[in-house]
N, C-alpha and C positions, 0 to 999 in steps of 0.2 A: 491680522495674523491668521493664517490657516494652520491648524494642527491636525495631523493624521493620527487617528486612534484605532484601536482594535485591529492590529495587523493580523493577517493569516499567512503564516509561512508555509511554503511548499518546497521541498527539496526534490530536485530532479537530476539524476546522475546515471551514467552507464558504466557497467563493469569492464567494458572494452576487452572482452575475451569471447569472441564468437565461437571458437572451438569448445570452450568450457560450457557455454550455454547449450550447444548441440549435444554434448556429452550428457549434461544434466537432463535435457529433454528426453534423450533416448533412455536414460535410467528410469525416469518417471513413467514414460509410456510402457516400458517393459515391466515395471514393478506393479503398476496400478492399472486396473481396467475400469471396474465400476465402483470400487471401494477406495476412493481417494481420501487422504488424511485432511479433510476440510474442516472448517470451523465448527461443524455440527458434531463431530466426534471428539473434539477438544484435545486431540493428541498432538503435541508439538512435534513437528517433523524432525527437528534437530536433536531432541533429547529422548523422546519415547523409544523404548527398545524395539518396537515393531518397525520403526521408520529410520532410526539412526544409521548413518552410513558415511564413510569417509568422503565420498563424492560431494557431500553437502557442506563440508568444512569451509570451502572457499566462499560459498554463498552466505554462510552464517557469519563469517568474518566481515564480508562486505556489508551485509545488512547491519550488523552490530556497530561497526565503526561509523556508519552513516546515521544511525539512531543517535549515537553520542554527539556527532556533529550537529544534528538537528537540535537537540536539547541545548547544546552550548550556544548556538546561534540564536535560536528563538527565545530562550529563557535565561541565557547566561548562567546556566546551572545544569549539571547532569545529575538527576535524582537517582537514588537507588531504584532499580526497575527490573522487571522480568518481561520477556517477550515470548509470545506464542506465535509460531510460524506454521503455516499450513501449506498444502499444495492442492491445486484444483485444475480441472480441465473443463471450463465452461465458457460459453460464448457470450452470454448476456447476463446482466443482473440489474434489478430495478434500483431506484433511489433508496439509499439507506445510510446509516451512520454506524459507528462502532462504540456504543455507549459503554461507559465504565473504564475504558482505556484512555491513556493520555495522548498517544499518537498511534497512527496506523499507517500502513504502507503496502506496497505491492512490488515484488521483484518479478519482472517479466522474463521468464525462462525462454518461451517461444511464442511469439505472437505475429500474426500477419494482418490482423484486423482487430477491431474492437476498441473504439475510442473511449478514453476515460474522461468523464465529465464531472468536474468539481463545481458545486453550486455555491453561490454567495451565502455565507453563514447567517446573514442578517435576515431571517425569515420575514418575508413580505415587505422588505425595505423599499422595494421599487414601487409599491402601491401608491398611486396618486401622481406619479411623475409622468410628464408628457412623453409621448413616443420618442421624441428627439433626444430624450435623456436616458432612455432605457439601456443604451450601450454600457453605461456605468455599472449596471447590475448583471451583465451577461455572465454566464458560467465560463469557467476556464475549460478549454477542450484540449486534450492531449492525445496524440496518436502515438502510443508507446511502441518502441521497437524491442526486439529481443535484447536482453541485457540491461534494460532500463530499470531504475529503482525510483519510486516516487513515494515520498513520506509527507504526511500532512496531519494536522490535529484531528483527533478522532471524532470531534463534533461536526466536521465538515461533511455535508451530504454529498454523496457521489454515486455514480452509476456507470454501467456499460450498456448503452442502448443499441438496438438494431445492428447486430453483427450478423451479416448474412453469409459470411464465408464459413464453410463447413470444416476447415482445417483445424487440427488440435490447437488450443489456446491454453498453454500451460503457464500458470502463474503461481507465485508463492506470496499470498497475502499474510500480513502479520499485524498483531496488536501488541503494544507495549504498555504495561501497567506499572503504576507506582508500587514499589515493594515496601509496604508499611512496616514489615518486620525488620527491615534493614535501616530504617531512619535513625539518624543520630539524635540524641537528646540534647 
């Protein structure tokens, strides 16, 4: 018998509303130039007074409903949680994880390039395997389109390597944390 263990779920979905993505893109480009509400300033784009705007409501509802679906599918449980969502305009980012959160994701507002690469979470698992067996350990490569949403466990190493296109790449990355204050006893 062969048993599969340690699954790593990845949710991949599109909002299917090109005009909304364009409207949201124009809003972000018009509002932010150099001071984007990224993860370094820790201000949630949906709730912080500096950033909150009704144009974000549809994106927030889309992200929130898919976070719940991810939890339900992956864990058969939707824990009390909080989500911090940001907005950025960057072309590349090196390999990293989102330590401390349960799940992470990206809503792609406007992209024309910039492949998302998700790496095998079993660090060095491929070590010692013959070249003919290395395909088993290859990273998952996704070429996101505008409107795509990708959610994955926060421990998953990911990156956006070598994006040579100079067009704006506006995304809304987010992290979802377990809310210990709302846990039932």
